[in-house]
C-alpha positions as CSV (number, residue, x, y, z in Angstrom):
1,M,61.9,20.8,10.6
2,R,59.0,22.7,9.1
3,K,55.8,22.2,11.4
4,T,52.9,23.8,9.8
5,S,50.2,22.6,7.4
6,H,46.4,23.1,6.1
7,T,45.2,20.8,8.6
8,L,47.4,21.6,11.7
9,K,49.5,24.2,13.0
10,L,52.0,24.0,15.4
11,L,51.4,26.5,18.4
12,I,55.0,28.1,18.5
13,A,53.5,31.3,20.1
14,M,50.1,32.1,21.1
15,G,48.8,35.2,19.1
16,S,45.9,37.7,19.1
17,L,42.2,36.7,20.0
18,L,39.1,38.5,21.2
19,A,37.6,36.4,24.0
20,A,34.0,35.9,24.1
21,T,33.9,36.9,27.6
22,G,36.2,38.3,30.4
23,C,36.7,39.1,34.1
24,S,36.5,42.5,35.1
25,D,39.8,44.4,35.8
26,D,38.9,44.6,39.6
27,A,38.6,40.9,39.8
28,S,42.0,40.2,38.1
29,V,43.6,42.9,40.2
30,A,42.2,41.7,43.5
31,N,43.4,38.1,42.9
32,K,46.9,38.8,41.5
33,D,48.5,38.4,45.1
34,Q,46.9,34.9,45.3
35,S,48.1,31.7,43.7
36,I,46.0,29.7,41.1
37,A,45.4,27.1,43.9
38,Q,44.0,29.8,46.4
39,I,41.7,31.5,43.8
40,A,40.2,28.1,43.0
41,A,39.7,27.2,46.7
42,G,38.2,30.3,47.5
43,D,35.5,30.5,44.6
44,P,32.5,28.2,45.2
45,Q,32.3,27.4,41.3
46,F,35.5,25.7,41.7
47,S,34.7,23.5,44.4
48,I,34.7,20.2,42.6
49,L,37.9,21.3,40.6
50,T,39.4,21.9,44.1
51,A,38.2,18.7,45.5
52,A,40.0,17.0,42.5
53,L,43.2,18.9,42.9
54,T,43.2,17.9,46.6
55,K,42.6,14.1,45.7
56,A,45.4,14.1,43.0
57,G,47.9,15.9,45.1
58,L,48.2,18.8,42.9
59,V,47.1,21.8,45.3
60,E,51.0,22.4,46.0
61,T,51.7,22.3,42.5
62,L,49.3,25.0,41.5
63,A,50.4,27.0,44.6
64,G,54.1,26.8,43.2
65,N,55.9,29.4,41.2
66,G,54.4,28.4,37.8
67,P,53.8,30.3,35.6
68,F,50.7,28.2,34.7
69,T,47.7,28.7,32.3
70,V,44.9,26.7,33.8
71,F,41.9,26.1,31.6
72,A,39.6,25.3,34.6
73,P,36.3,23.6,34.5
74,D,33.8,25.1,36.8
75,N,31.1,23.0,38.5
76,Q,28.9,23.5,35.8
77,A,31.6,21.9,33.3
78,F,31.9,18.8,35.5
79,A,28.1,18.4,35.2
80,A,28.0,19.0,31.5
81,A,30.7,16.3,31.1
82,G,28.6,13.8,33.1
83,I,31.0,13.9,36.2
84,T,28.9,14.0,39.2
85,S,31.5,12.2,41.6
86,L,35.1,11.9,41.9
87,D,34.9,8.2,43.4
88,S,35.3,6.3,40.3
89,F,38.7,8.0,39.3
90,S,42.0,6.9,40.8
91,V,44.6,9.4,41.7
92,D,46.6,8.8,38.6
93,Q,43.7,9.3,36.3
94,L,42.7,12.5,38.1
95,K,46.3,13.8,38.0
96,Q,46.5,13.0,34.1
97,I,43.1,14.7,33.5
98,L,43.9,18.0,35.7
99,L,47.3,18.4,34.3
100,Y,46.0,18.1,30.7
101,H,44.2,21.5,31.7
102,V,47.5,23.2,32.3
103,V,50.0,24.9,30.1
104,P,53.5,25.7,31.9
105,A,53.4,29.3,30.7
106,R,51.4,32.5,31.4
107,V,49.0,32.9,28.3
108,M,46.7,35.7,28.4
109,A,43.7,35.8,26.0
110,K,45.2,38.4,23.6
111,D,48.1,35.9,23.3
112,V,46.1,33.0,21.8
113,Q,46.2,31.6,18.2
114,A,45.2,28.5,16.5
115,G,47.4,25.4,16.8
116,T,48.7,22.9,19.0
117,V,50.6,23.3,22.5
118,L,51.9,20.7,24.8
119,S,50.0,20.6,28.3
120,A,51.8,19.7,31.6
121,A,50.5,16.2,31.1
122,D,53.0,15.9,28.2
123,L,49.9,15.5,26.1
124,T,49.0,17.7,23.1
125,L,46.0,20.3,23.2
126,F,44.3,21.5,20.1
127,V,43.5,25.1,20.3
128,G,40.8,26.8,17.9
129,T,40.2,30.5,17.6
130,Q,37.1,30.5,15.5
131,S,34.1,32.4,17.5
132,G,36.2,32.4,20.7
133,V,38.7,30.1,22.0
134,S,37.9,26.3,21.7
135,L,39.9,23.6,23.0
136,N,40.0,19.9,21.2
137,G,37.2,21.0,18.8
138,G,35.1,22.8,21.4
139,S,32.1,21.8,23.6
140,G,30.3,20.4,20.6
141,V,32.8,17.6,20.5
142,T,33.3,14.9,23.0
143,G,36.3,15.8,25.2
144,G,36.4,19.3,24.0
145,A,35.6,22.7,25.7
146,A,35.0,26.3,24.9
147,V,36.5,29.0,27.0
148,V,33.8,31.3,28.5
149,T,35.6,33.5,30.8
150,T,39.3,34.7,30.3
151,D,42.2,36.4,32.2
152,I,41.7,35.7,35.9
153,E,45.3,36.6,36.8
154,A,47.0,35.0,39.7
155,R,50.5,35.4,41.3
156,N,51.8,32.3,39.4
157,G,49.7,32.6,36.3
158,V,46.3,32.8,34.7
159,I,42.9,31.0,34.8
160,H,40.6,30.9,31.8
161,I,37.2,29.2,32.8
162,I,36.0,26.3,30.2
163,D,32.5,24.9,29.9
164,R,33.4,21.0,29.7
165,V,36.2,18.8,31.2
166,L,39.0,18.0,28.7
167,L,39.5,14.3,28.1
168,P,43.1,13.4,27.4
169,P,43.0,12.0,24.0
170,D,44.3,8.8,22.6
171,I,45.4,8.4,19.2
172,V,42.0,8.3,17.4
173,G,40.9,11.3,19.8
174,C,43.9,13.3,18.3
175,A,43.0,12.4,14.9
176,T,39.6,13.7,15.6
177,Y,40.7,17.1,17.6
178,G,43.3,17.8,14.8
179,N,40.7,17.6,12.0
180,L,42.4,14.6,10.2
181,T,39.1,13.4,8.8
182,G,40.7,11.6,5.9
183,L,42.4,9.3,8.5
184,S,39.3,9.0,10.6
185,G,37.3,8.0,7.7
186,A,39.7,5.4,6.6
187,V,39.8,3.8,10.0
188,A,36.1,3.6,9.9
189,A,36.0,1.9,6.6
190,A,38.9,-0.3,7.1
191,A,38.1,-4.0,7.3
192,Q,38.8,-5.8,10.7
193,L,42.1,-7.1,11.5
194,S,42.7,-10.9,11.2
195,D,41.5,-11.5,14.8
196,G,38.3,-9.6,14.3
197,T,39.4,-6.4,16.0
198,P,38.4,-3.1,14.3
199,V,41.1,-1.0,13.2
200,L,39.5,1.9,15.4
201,D,39.6,-0.5,18.6
202,A,43.1,-1.4,17.9
203,L,44.5,2.3,17.5
204,K,42.4,2.9,21.0
205,G,44.3,0.2,22.7
206,P,47.1,0.6,25.2
207,G,49.8,0.7,22.8
208,P,52.0,2.7,22.7
209,Y,52.1,3.3,19.1
210,T,53.8,5.9,16.8
211,V,51.4,6.7,13.9
212,F,52.4,8.6,10.6
213,A,49.1,10.2,9.9
214,P,48.5,11.4,6.4
215,T,46.7,14.8,6.2
216,N,43.5,15.3,4.5
217,E,45.2,16.5,1.2
218,A,47.3,13.3,1.4
219,F,44.2,11.1,1.3
220,A,42.5,13.4,-1.4
221,A,45.4,12.9,-3.7
222,L,45.0,9.1,-3.8
223,N,44.4,8.0,-7.5
224,A,41.9,5.4,-6.3
225,T,39.9,4.6,-3.4
226,P,41.2,1.4,-1.6
227,S,39.2,-1.6,-0.7
228,A,38.3,-2.3,2.9
229,E,41.1,-4.8,3.0
230,Q,43.6,-2.4,1.3
231,L,42.7,0.2,3.7
232,R,43.5,-2.1,6.7
233,D,46.8,-2.9,5.2
234,V,47.7,0.7,4.3
235,L,46.7,2.0,7.7
236,L,48.9,-0.9,9.6
237,Y,51.7,0.3,7.2
238,H,51.5,3.6,8.9
239,V,51.9,2.3,12.5
240,V,55.1,1.4,14.5
241,A,55.0,-0.4,17.9
242,G,56.5,2.1,20.7
243,A,56.2,6.1,21.0
244,T,59.0,7.5,19.1
245,A,59.5,11.2,19.2
246,S,60.9,12.9,16.2
247,S,64.2,13.5,18.0
248,A,64.8,9.7,18.0
249,I,63.7,8.4,14.6
250,P,65.6,5.5,13.5
251,A,66.8,4.7,10.0
252,L,64.7,1.7,9.6
253,A,61.7,0.6,11.5
254,P,59.0,-2.4,11.3
255,S,55.5,-1.6,10.8
256,L,52.4,-3.2,12.3
257,L,51.6,-4.7,8.7
258,T,53.2,-8.2,7.9
259,N,53.7,-9.9,4.5
260,R,52.5,-13.4,3.9
261,W,55.6,-14.8,5.6
262,D,54.7,-12.8,8.7
263,N,57.6,-10.5,8.4
264,P,56.8,-6.8,9.4
265,L,56.9,-4.4,6.3
266,S,59.7,-1.9,6.9
267,L,59.6,2.0,6.8
268,L,62.6,4.0,5.7
269,F,63.6,7.4,7.3
270,D,65.6,10.4,6.3
271,T,66.4,12.9,9.1
272,Q,69.1,14.9,6.9
273,A,66.7,17.8,6.7
274,G,63.5,17.4,8.9
275,V,61.9,13.8,8.9
276,K,61.0,11.8,6.0
277,V,59.2,8.5,6.1
278,N,59.5,6.6,2.7
279,A,59.8,10.0,1.2
280,A,56.9,11.5,2.7
281,N,57.7,14.7,4.7
282,V,56.5,15.0,8.3
283,K,54.8,18.2,8.5
284,I,53.8,18.3,12.2
285,A,55.7,16.2,14.6
286,D,55.2,14.9,18.1
287,I,51.5,15.3,18.6
288,K,51.3,13.2,22.1
289,C,48.4,11.2,22.8
290,T,47.7,9.0,25.9
291,N,48.8,5.9,23.8
292,G,51.5,7.2,21.6
293,I,52.6,9.9,19.4
294,V,51.4,11.0,15.9
295,H,53.3,12.6,13.4
296,A,51.4,14.2,10.2
297,I,52.6,13.4,7.1
298,D,51.9,14.6,3.5
299,K,51.6,11.4,1.6
300,V,49.6,8.2,2.2
301,L,52.2,5.3,2.4
302,L,51.6,2.3,0.3
303,P,53.0,-0.9,1.2
304,P,56.0,-1.4,-1.5
305,N,57.3,-4.5,-3.3
306,V,61.0,-4.8,-4.3
307,V,61.2,-2.3,-7.0
308,E,59.2,0.3,-5.2
309,M,61.3,0.1,-1.9
310,A,64.3,0.6,-4.2
311,R,62.8,3.7,-5.4
312,I,61.8,4.8,-1.7
313,A,65.7,4.1,-0.8
314,N,66.8,6.1,-3.8
315,L,68.9,3.1,-4.9
316,S,69.6,4.9,-8.2
317,G,72.3,2.8,-9.4
318,L,70.3,-0.5,-9.1
319,L,67.2,1.2,-10.7
320,N,69.2,2.4,-13.8
321,A,70.6,-1.1,-14.2
322,V,66.9,-2.4,-13.9
323,S,65.8,-0.1,-16.5
324,Q,68.4,-0.8,-18.9
325,A,68.7,-4.6,-18.6
326,A,67.2,-6.9,-21.3
327,D,64.0,-8.6,-20.5
328,L,63.7,-12.0,-18.7
329,N,61.8,-14.2,-20.9
330,G,59.8,-11.4,-22.4
331,T,59.2,-9.7,-19.1
332,A,60.8,-6.6,-18.2
333,I,63.1,-6.9,-15.0
334,A,61.2,-4.4,-13.0
335,D,58.0,-6.2,-13.8
336,A,59.7,-9.7,-12.9
337,L,60.8,-8.3,-9.5
338,S,57.4,-6.9,-8.8
339,A,55.8,-10.4,-8.8
340,D,54.3,-12.0,-5.7
341,E,57.2,-14.1,-5.2
342,P,59.3,-14.8,-2.1
343,Y,62.3,-12.9,-3.3
344,T,65.5,-12.0,-1.5
345,I,67.4,-9.1,-3.1
346,F,71.0,-8.5,-2.3
347,A,70.9,-4.7,-3.5
348,P,74.1,-2.9,-4.3
349,T,74.2,0.7,-3.1
350,T,74.7,3.5,-5.6
351,A,78.2,3.8,-4.7
352,A,78.6,0.1,-5.5
353,F,77.5,0.6,-8.9
354,E,79.7,3.8,-9.2
355,A,82.7,1.8,-8.2
356,I,82.4,-0.6,-11.4
357,S,82.1,-0.2,-15.1
358,A,78.4,-1.2,-15.9
359,P,78.2,-3.7,-18.7
360,S,77.1,-2.1,-22.0
361,D,75.6,-5.4,-23.1
362,T,71.8,-5.3,-21.8
363,A,71.8,-9.0,-21.6
364,V,75.1,-9.3,-19.4
365,L,73.5,-6.5,-17.5
366,R,70.4,-8.6,-16.8
367,D,72.4,-11.6,-15.9
368,V,74.3,-9.6,-13.2
369,L,71.1,-8.4,-11.9
370,L,69.6,-12.0,-11.6
371,L,72.8,-13.1,-9.9
372,H,71.6,-10.8,-6.8
373,V,68.3,-12.6,-6.3
374,V,67.6,-15.6,-4.4
375,K,64.1,-17.2,-4.6
376,A,63.4,-19.8,-1.9
377,A,60.5,-21.1,0.0
378,A,60.6,-18.0,2.0
379,P,62.7,-14.8,2.0
380,V,66.0,-15.3,3.7
381,T,66.7,-12.7,6.7
382,S,70.0,-11.8,7.8
383,S,69.4,-14.0,11.1
384,N,68.8,-17.0,8.8
385,L,71.8,-17.0,6.2
386,P,72.4,-20.5,4.9
387,A,75.7,-22.3,5.6
388,A,75.4,-23.9,2.1
389,P,75.7,-22.2,-1.3
390,V,72.2,-21.0,-2.6
391,D,71.0,-20.7,-6.1
392,T,70.2,-17.5,-7.8
393,L,67.9,-16.6,-10.6
394,L,71.0,-16.6,-12.9
395,A,71.2,-20.4,-14.0
396,Q,73.9,-22.5,-12.5
397,K,75.4,-19.5,-10.4
398,Q,75.2,-19.5,-6.5
399,L,76.0,-17.1,-3.5
400,T,77.8,-18.0,-0.5
401,F,77.7,-16.4,3.0
402,D,79.9,-15.5,6.0
403,T,77.8,-14.8,8.9
404,T,80.6,-13.4,10.9
405,G,80.7,-10.4,8.7
406,P,77.9,-10.8,7.5
407,T,79.2,-10.8,3.9
408,V,77.9,-12.5,0.6
409,S,80.0,-13.7,-2.1
410,S,79.6,-14.6,-5.8
411,P,82.0,-16.5,-8.3
412,G,83.3,-13.1,-9.3
413,T,83.0,-11.1,-6.2
414,N,84.2,-11.9,-2.7
415,G,83.0,-10.5,0.5
416,A,80.4,-7.9,-0.1
417,K,79.2,-6.3,3.2
418,I,75.7,-7.0,4.2
419,G,73.9,-3.9,5.8
420,P,71.6,-2.3,6.4
421,A,69.7,-5.8,6.2
422,D,66.0,-6.9,6.5
423,I,64.1,-4.3,4.8
424,H,60.9,-6.4,4.4
425,V,58.6,-5.6,1.5
426,T,55.4,-7.3,0.1
427,N,57.1,-9.7,-2.0
428,G,60.3,-10.4,0.0
429,V,63.2,-8.8,1.8
430,I,66.1,-6.6,0.6
431,H,69.5,-6.5,1.9
432,L,71.9,-3.7,1.0
433,I,75.4,-4.5,0.1
434,D,78.5,-2.5,-0.8
435,K,79.7,-4.4,-3.9
436,V,78.1,-5.3,-7.2
437,L,78.2,-9.2,-7.3
438,L,79.7,-10.4,-10.7
439,P,79.3,-14.0,-12.3
């Protein structure tokens, strides 16, 4: 998978950098036979850090073999972060915060380059290299810090002193530290959820969530600025419940956006070459946050209707048939299927269309397509296939179902296998089938 973009760069190796300040060679040599924990315990400027390590039970860890790189806040850094006492922190909270300052490798100042790196807390750190080394946007950003002293070498790694305490980021924090300003702006401008919760607060909630986050360039490429309500829906369409790493991406997943029948709109994935979601490329994968995972993508995902989802799914046989079919009462089939109706579409795969000789008569082709569409009071899901025959948009023609398959049959086609099923869209649901249904 390609994992670089103008907005973020994956830290695959830490490259060169001039540090703003550094330790003397004598200090480095003198400490090389001590562990990181011993150096911290023997230096008064790290007394609060040492107390925190002791309370969190991490002294033995940082006295171990390593190697570790520790971005170590001194006492002034704790004070600058407003932390005057450790009493308000639980052991688990302290452990996560402290491990967020640790990278499980020895990284000297000359080996740093901008990008992201995974900390020992299994959370992503954002590294900047303009005017010295900064973490998570630098000390001018809440939760960020600047490196003020580098290369204090230890037996089991290296210490770089920072001027603030790093705060493990939630999804909103990751967007801020990753310079995803288009996403941050959209979240701030979006209308509230139906229960009155701001989108910002929802994304800071416990989750976990997987967010497919458009880059700044993706937001800039939008043809029009969505309304506050549209922004809310668009943003919800980029979020999936649960924390899903790029190595475990499914073929189909429900988003947090529901249609008016309370069915969650679907996202389609392609992992044949990298990861694509609804044809958008994942540019950076697995940005790990306290309440989920962010994957940066190169397009804004707009909630699709039936026809738009057919394009996303690359159902070329169906799309060709739709484009060639005669109009329905003066309306193009594509426009008719884009209407705000509770459509259930049984969509033949491209292979299914290739297995037949498509009708040359455009009116016959239109009727074949109408046979694949059920319009009921609500979309028909795979778990609610009716026992009785159902009417289609083709007059006087019905479909029947066998739930043991499940399969769908028409007067001229028997036992078309249903699946994948339940691809929910703004105006209904799509079920793929392996045969073209004939009248």
